[in-house]
C-alpha positions as CSV (number, residue, x, y, z in Angstrom):
1,X,18.9,-10.2,-21.6
2,X,18.9,-12.5,-18.5
3,X,15.2,-14.1,-17.6
4,X,15.2,-15.6,-14.9
5,X,12.1,-18.4,-14.2
6,X,9.9,-19.0,-11.3
7,X,13.0,-20.3,-8.8
8,X,14.9,-18.1,-10.2
9,X,12.7,-14.9,-9.4
10,X,11.7,-16.6,-5.9
11,X,15.5,-17.2,-4.7
12,X,15.9,-13.4,-5.8
13,X,13.2,-12.0,-3.6
14,X,14.3,-14.3,-0.8
15,X,18.1,-12.3,-1.1
16,X,16.6,-9.0,-1.3
17,X,14.7,-9.7,2.1
18,X,17.8,-10.7,3.5
19,X,19.3,-7.5,1.9
20,X,17.2,-5.2,3.5
21,X,17.1,-6.7,6.9
22,X,21.0,-6.4,7.2
23,X,21.0,-3.1,5.4
24,X,18.3,-1.9,8.1
25,X,20.5,-3.5,10.7
26,X,23.5,-1.8,10.0
27,X,22.8,1.5,8.5
28,X,21.6,3.6,11.0
29,X,20.0,5.9,8.9
30,X,17.4,3.6,7.6
31,X,17.1,1.9,11.0
32,X,16.6,5.8,12.3
33,X,13.9,6.6,10.0
34,X,11.9,3.1,9.8
35,X,12.5,2.6,6.3
36,X,10.6,-1.2,5.7
37,X,13.3,-3.9,5.0
38,X,12.0,-4.7,1.5
39,X,11.9,-1.5,0.5
40,X,15.6,-1.0,1.3
41,X,16.5,-4.0,-0.2
42,X,14.4,-3.9,-3.1
43,X,15.2,-0.1,-4.0
44,X,19.1,-1.3,-4.2
45,X,18.1,-4.4,-6.3
46,X,16.7,-2.1,-8.9
47,X,19.2,0.5,-9.0
48,X,21.5,-2.3,-9.5
49,X,19.2,-3.3,-12.3
50,X,19.2,0.2,-13.7
51,X,23.3,0.4,-13.9
52,X,23.5,-2.8,-15.6
53,X,20.6,-1.7,-17.9
54,X,23.5,1.5,-19.2
55,X,25.8,-1.6,-19.7
56,X,23.3,-2.7,-22.1
57,X,22.5,-6.1,-19.9
58,X,18.8,-6.0,-18.6
59,X,17.5,-8.7,-16.2
60,X,13.9,-9.9,-16.5
61,X,11.5,-11.9,-13.3
62,X,8.8,-14.1,-13.7
63,X,6.6,-11.8,-11.3
64,X,3.9,-14.4,-11.7
65,X,4.1,-15.0,-8.2
66,X,3.3,-11.4,-7.4
67,X,-0.1,-11.6,-7.6
68,X,-1.6,-14.7,-5.9
69,X,0.9,-13.2,-2.6
70,X,-0.9,-10.0,-2.9
71,X,-4.3,-12.0,-2.9
72,X,-3.0,-13.9,-0.5
73,X,-2.3,-11.4,2.1
74,X,-5.4,-9.5,1.8
75,X,-7.5,-12.9,2.4
76,X,-5.3,-12.9,5.8
77,X,-6.4,-9.2,6.4
78,X,-10.0,-10.3,5.8
79,X,-9.4,-13.7,8.5
80,X,-7.9,-11.0,11.0
81,X,-10.8,-9.1,11.4
82,X,-13.7,-9.9,13.4
83,X,-17.2,-8.2,13.8
84,X,-16.7,-7.0,16.9
85,X,-12.9,-5.0,16.4
86,X,-14.5,-3.7,13.0
87,X,-17.4,-2.3,15.4
88,X,-15.2,-1.1,18.0
89,X,-13.2,1.1,15.4
90,X,-16.1,2.1,13.6
91,X,-15.7,5.8,14.8
92,X,-12.5,5.8,14.0
93,X,-12.7,4.4,10.5
94,X,-15.1,7.3,10.0
95,X,-12.4,10.2,11.1
96,X,-10.2,8.6,9.2
97,X,-11.9,8.0,6.0
98,X,-12.2,12.2,6.1
99,X,-8.7,12.5,5.8
100,X,-8.5,10.0,2.7
101,X,-11.2,12.0,1.1
102,X,-9.5,15.2,1.9
103,X,-5.8,14.0,0.3
104,X,-7.5,12.7,-2.5
105,X,-9.3,16.4,-3.2
106,X,-5.9,18.3,-2.5
107,X,-3.6,15.6,-4.9
108,X,-6.2,16.1,-7.7
109,X,-6.6,19.6,-7.0
110,X,-2.8,20.1,-6.8
111,X,-2.2,17.8,-10.0
112,X,-4.5,20.0,-12.1
113,X,-3.2,23.3,-11.0
114,X,0.5,22.8,-11.3
115,X,-0.3,20.8,-14.9
116,X,-2.4,24.2,-16.2
117,X,0.9,26.4,-14.5
118,X,3.1,24.4,-16.3
119,X,1.4,24.3,-20.1
120,X,0.3,20.7,-19.9
121,X,-3.1,19.3,-20.2
122,X,-5.4,19.1,-17.2
123,X,-5.4,15.5,-17.8
124,X,-1.7,14.8,-17.1
125,X,-3.1,16.5,-13.7
126,X,-5.4,14.2,-12.9
127,X,-3.1,11.2,-14.2
128,X,-0.5,12.7,-11.5
129,X,-3.0,13.3,-8.8
130,X,-5.0,10.7,-6.7
131,X,-5.2,8.1,-10.2
132,X,-1.7,6.6,-10.3
133,X,-0.5,7.8,-6.7
134,X,-3.8,6.7,-4.2
135,X,-5.1,4.2,-6.7
136,X,-1.8,3.0,-7.6
137,X,-0.8,0.7,-10.9
138,X,-4.3,-0.7,-11.5
139,X,-5.9,2.4,-11.3
140,X,-4.0,4.2,-13.4
141,X,-3.7,1.6,-16.2
142,X,-7.4,1.2,-16.3
143,X,-8.1,5.3,-16.5
144,X,-5.1,6.0,-18.8
145,X,-7.1,3.4,-21.1
146,X,-9.8,5.8,-21.1
147,X,-8.1,9.0,-21.3
148,X,-6.7,7.5,-24.6
149,X,-9.8,6.4,-26.1
150,X,-12.2,8.9,-24.8
151,X,-10.1,12.4,-24.6
152,X,-7.8,11.6,-27.0
153,X,-4.5,11.7,-24.7
154,X,-1.4,10.3,-25.8
155,X,0.8,8.2,-23.9
156,X,-1.6,8.2,-21.1
157,X,-0.9,4.8,-19.6
158,X,3.0,5.1,-19.8
159,X,2.3,8.5,-17.6
160,X,-0.1,6.4,-15.2
161,X,2.2,3.4,-14.8
162,X,5.4,5.6,-14.6
163,X,3.6,7.9,-11.9
164,X,2.7,5.0,-10.0
165,X,5.7,3.5,-9.8
166,X,7.2,6.9,-8.4
167,X,4.6,7.2,-6.1
168,X,4.9,3.8,-5.0
169,X,8.9,4.3,-4.3
170,X,8.2,7.3,-2.8
171,X,5.2,6.0,-0.3
172,X,7.6,3.5,1.2
173,X,10.4,6.0,2.1
174,X,8.4,8.9,3.7
175,X,6.1,7.0,6.0
176,X,9.0,6.2,8.5
177,X,10.5,9.6,8.3
178,X,7.3,11.1,9.2
179,X,6.2,8.9,12.7
180,X,9.8,9.1,13.6
181,X,9.1,13.0,13.4
182,X,5.8,12.6,14.9
183,X,6.3,9.8,17.5
184,X,9.0,12.7,19.1
185,X,6.2,14.7,19.9
186,X,4.5,12.6,21.7
187,X,7.1,10.5,23.7
188,X,7.3,13.3,26.6
189,X,5.9,12.9,30.1
190,X,2.7,12.0,29.8
191,X,2.9,10.5,26.3
192,X,4.5,7.4,24.7
193,X,6.3,6.2,27.3
194,X,4.0,6.4,30.2
195,X,1.9,4.5,28.9
196,X,1.3,0.7,30.0
197,X,3.1,-2.0,27.8
198,X,1.2,-2.9,24.6
199,X,0.6,-6.7,23.3
200,X,1.4,-6.9,19.5
201,X,-1.1,-8.9,17.8
202,X,-1.5,-9.5,13.9
203,X,0.6,-7.8,11.5
204,X,2.2,-5.3,14.4
205,X,5.5,-6.4,15.1
206,X,6.6,-9.1,11.9
207,X,9.7,-10.0,13.8
208,X,8.1,-11.2,17.0
209,X,8.6,-14.8,17.4
210,X,4.7,-16.6,17.7
211,X,4.5,-20.4,18.4
212,X,2.4,-22.4,15.5
213,X,2.0,-25.9,14.9
214,X,1.8,-27.9,11.3
215,X,-1.6,-28.6,11.7
216,X,-3.0,-25.2,12.5
217,X,-0.8,-24.1,10.2
218,X,-2.2,-26.2,7.2
219,X,-5.4,-25.7,8.6
220,X,-5.0,-21.6,8.1
221,X,-3.7,-22.1,4.6
222,X,-6.3,-24.0,3.9
223,X,-8.4,-20.6,4.4
224,X,-6.3,-18.5,2.6
225,X,-6.9,-20.8,-0.5
226,X,-10.4,-20.6,-0.2
227,X,-10.3,-17.2,0.2
228,X,-8.5,-17.3,-3.0
229,X,-10.4,-19.2,-4.5
230,X,-14.1,-18.2,-3.6
231,X,-12.7,-14.1,-3.8
232,X,-11.8,-14.9,-7.7
233,X,-15.0,-16.7,-8.5
234,X,-17.2,-13.7,-6.8
235,X,-14.7,-11.2,-9.0
236,X,-15.5,-13.3,-12.2
237,X,-19.6,-13.2,-11.8
238,X,-19.2,-9.3,-10.3
239,X,-17.3,-8.1,-13.7
240,X,-18.8,-5.6,-15.8
241,X,-21.3,-5.1,-13.1
242,X,-22.4,-2.1,-11.5
243,X,-21.3,-4.0,-8.3
244,X,-17.5,-5.0,-10.0
245,X,-14.6,-4.5,-7.5
246,X,-11.0,-5.4,-7.6
247,X,-9.7,-9.0,-6.8
248,X,-8.0,-8.4,-3.7
249,X,-11.4,-6.9,-2.4
250,X,-13.3,-9.9,-3.0
251,X,-10.7,-12.0,-1.8
252,X,-10.7,-9.9,1.8
253,X,-14.1,-10.1,1.9
254,X,-14.6,-13.7,1.3
255,X,-11.7,-14.0,4.4
256,X,-14.2,-11.3,6.7
257,X,-17.4,-13.7,6.0
258,X,-15.4,-16.9,6.8
259,X,-13.6,-15.6,10.0
260,X,-16.8,-14.2,11.1
261,X,-19.4,-17.4,9.7
262,X,-17.0,-20.2,11.3
263,X,-17.0,-18.3,14.7
264,X,-20.6,-17.4,14.8
265,X,-21.4,-21.0,14.2
266,X,-19.2,-22.5,16.5
267,X,-17.2,-24.8,14.1
268,X,-13.9,-23.1,13.7
269,X,-11.9,-20.3,15.3
270,X,-9.1,-19.1,13.3
271,X,-5.6,-19.0,14.8
272,X,-4.2,-15.2,14.4
273,X,-0.7,-16.3,14.9
274,X,-0.8,-18.5,11.7
275,X,-2.7,-15.8,10.1
276,X,0.2,-13.2,10.8
277,X,2.7,-15.2,10.2
278,X,1.6,-16.3,6.3
279,X,0.1,-12.8,6.0
280,X,3.7,-11.6,6.5
281,X,5.3,-13.6,4.4
282,X,3.1,-12.6,2.1
283,X,3.4,-9.3,2.0
284,X,7.4,-9.3,2.1
285,X,7.8,-11.8,-0.8
286,X,5.1,-9.4,-2.7
287,X,6.8,-6.1,-1.8
288,X,10.4,-7.4,-2.5
289,X,9.1,-8.9,-6.2
290,X,7.5,-5.4,-6.9
291,X,10.1,-3.2,-6.0
292,X,13.0,-5.2,-7.7
293,X,11.2,-5.7,-10.6
294,X,10.8,-1.7,-10.7
295,X,11.7,-0.3,-14.4
296,X,13.5,2.6,-12.5
297,X,14.4,3.5,-16.5
298,X,10.5,4.6,-16.7
299,X,10.8,7.5,-14.3
300,X,13.5,8.5,-15.9
301,X,11.4,8.7,-19.2
302,X,9.2,11.2,-17.3
303,X,9.6,15.1,-18.4
304,X,11.2,17.8,-16.0
305,X,7.4,19.1,-15.6
306,X,5.9,15.9,-14.5
307,X,8.4,15.4,-11.8
308,X,7.8,18.5,-10.8
309,X,4.5,17.6,-10.2
310,X,5.2,14.2,-8.7
311,X,7.9,15.8,-6.0
312,X,5.2,18.1,-5.0
313,X,2.9,15.8,-4.4
314,X,5.3,14.0,-2.6
315,X,5.9,17.4,-0.3
316,X,2.3,17.4,-0.1
317,X,1.4,13.7,1.2
318,X,4.2,14.3,3.9
319,X,2.9,17.8,5.6
320,X,-0.7,16.1,4.9
321,X,-0.1,13.4,6.9
322,X,2.0,15.6,9.6
323,X,-0.9,18.3,9.9
324,X,-4.1,16.8,9.0
325,X,-3.5,13.4,9.7
326,X,-1.7,12.8,12.4
327,X,-4.0,15.8,14.5
328,X,-7.7,14.7,13.8
329,X,-6.6,11.1,14.4
330,X,-5.7,12.4,18.3
331,X,-2.2,13.5,17.9
332,X,-0.9,10.5,19.9
333,X,1.5,7.3,19.4
334,X,-1.4,5.2,17.4
335,X,-1.9,8.7,15.1
336,X,1.7,8.9,14.6
337,X,1.7,5.1,13.3
338,X,-1.7,5.8,11.4
339,X,-0.1,8.9,9.5
340,X,3.2,6.3,8.2
341,X,0.3,4.3,6.6
342,X,-1.7,7.2,4.8
343,X,1.6,8.1,3.3
344,X,2.1,4.3,2.5
345,X,-1.8,4.2,0.5
346,X,-1.8,7.6,-0.6
347,X,0.8,7.6,-2.5
348,X,1.4,3.7,-3.2
349,X,-0.7,1.1,-2.1
350,X,-2.2,-0.9,0.8
351,X,0.7,-3.3,1.4
352,X,3.3,-0.5,1.2
353,X,1.1,1.1,3.9
354,X,1.5,-2.3,6.2
355,X,5.5,-2.2,5.6
356,X,5.5,1.5,6.8
357,X,3.5,0.8,9.9
358,X,5.2,-2.5,10.5
359,X,8.3,-0.6,10.5
360,X,7.6,1.8,13.1
361,X,5.8,-0.9,15.4
362,X,8.5,-2.9,15.4
363,X,10.9,0.0,16.6
364,X,8.8,1.8,19.1
365,X,5.4,-1.0,19.9
366,X,2.0,-2.2,18.8
367,X,-0.7,-0.1,17.6
368,X,-3.6,-2.1,17.4
369,X,-6.1,0.5,16.1
370,X,-3.7,1.3,13.1
371,X,-3.9,-2.0,11.8
372,X,-7.4,-2.3,11.9
373,X,-7.6,0.8,10.6
374,X,-5.5,1.6,7.1
375,X,-6.6,-2.1,5.6
376,X,-10.7,-1.6,5.6
377,X,-10.0,1.9,4.4
378,X,-6.8,1.0,2.1
379,X,-9.1,-2.2,1.1
380,X,-12.8,-1.3,0.9
381,X,-13.1,2.2,0.6
382,X,-10.7,4.3,-0.8
383,X,-11.2,2.8,-4.4
384,X,-14.9,3.3,-4.3
385,X,-14.3,6.8,-2.8
386,X,-11.3,7.4,-5.4
387,X,-13.5,6.7,-8.8
388,X,-16.1,9.0,-7.2
389,X,-13.6,11.8,-6.6
390,X,-12.3,11.6,-10.1
391,X,-15.7,11.5,-11.8
392,X,-16.8,14.7,-9.9
393,X,-13.4,16.7,-11.3
394,X,-13.9,15.3,-14.6
395,X,-17.5,16.7,-14.5
396,X,-15.4,20.1,-14.3
397,X,-16.1,22.3,-17.7
398,X,-12.5,22.2,-18.6
399,X,-12.7,18.3,-19.2
400,X,-15.8,18.0,-21.5
401,X,-15.1,16.0,-24.6
402,X,-14.7,17.6,-27.7
């Protein structure tokens, strides 16, 4: 077994990103279907590690940097949000929330229905529904423990982790192809090609050059550090209370307060160039570490019926994005980018959603409304709504505790 330390893992993550960039640049299929660079590089490394494991060689990484990078990314999301923009996107956020709630309901109904049809415990259907897909690894681990202790479901946490891993991979793979299909529909007279050129902003085109200075870079780095510190402290204060929230939500909230509070007091204006650069670096490294550290052999341990459920969930996610999300969001270019983002956090996580949208906007052009709506819904609302939906399903008669 080879154990890479902090520095070795950082070098490996950087090489994964360079590999992903090279693959997307040179492989027409990856470029045509808008596969995010961290996903392309990370999956290749994960597959290599899976092959090495078959030869009884295992490589492990130091993932201690993964959480700080994720929190730094959400801090930059908060620092990018001003109240004027949030107010402007209110109606669109509300419509997108309807699509999100609809998917959560459909995912759980699909999971439970297929589990019962395949002779499995309906709780397994919930675990392979919105708990581990829209909820991700954190939500999956929490509910897996509940299902084991309260309902006596064996190996619930392991099933949730494997399902969340499956979702993370597929969420990063289907978003680009879905967007490509939808964008073809709007690239017609009077559609995308005839629109006025859009100016990229924030996270929309991560490879676009942005002029920065060392001092403004340090100022922004300080704001991110404050967001991480205060957000973590706030999360500790809310722990085990009725208002408990995930740490990344607290960090994002602090970023929003800093951005708008300093601006309202006339003390400081956040430099969006530096915020987007640091946010994109954090996002890319986080995804590279997350994907190259995937234990794909955990997926192989899933029984065939679970694979069937998860494959069906992936198909449902793609169809839902095409026929529901895209249509109710307006059937235009921004709606196509939103559909790609929905695939990302509907199966995986908000960082995957952002990476999906970046792969699309890097090729086709900016979509400011998508980068306003998806982070807000993916960070603030989905966890809260998901808990409500899960508890409503658990109130059904066949979930009664013996």
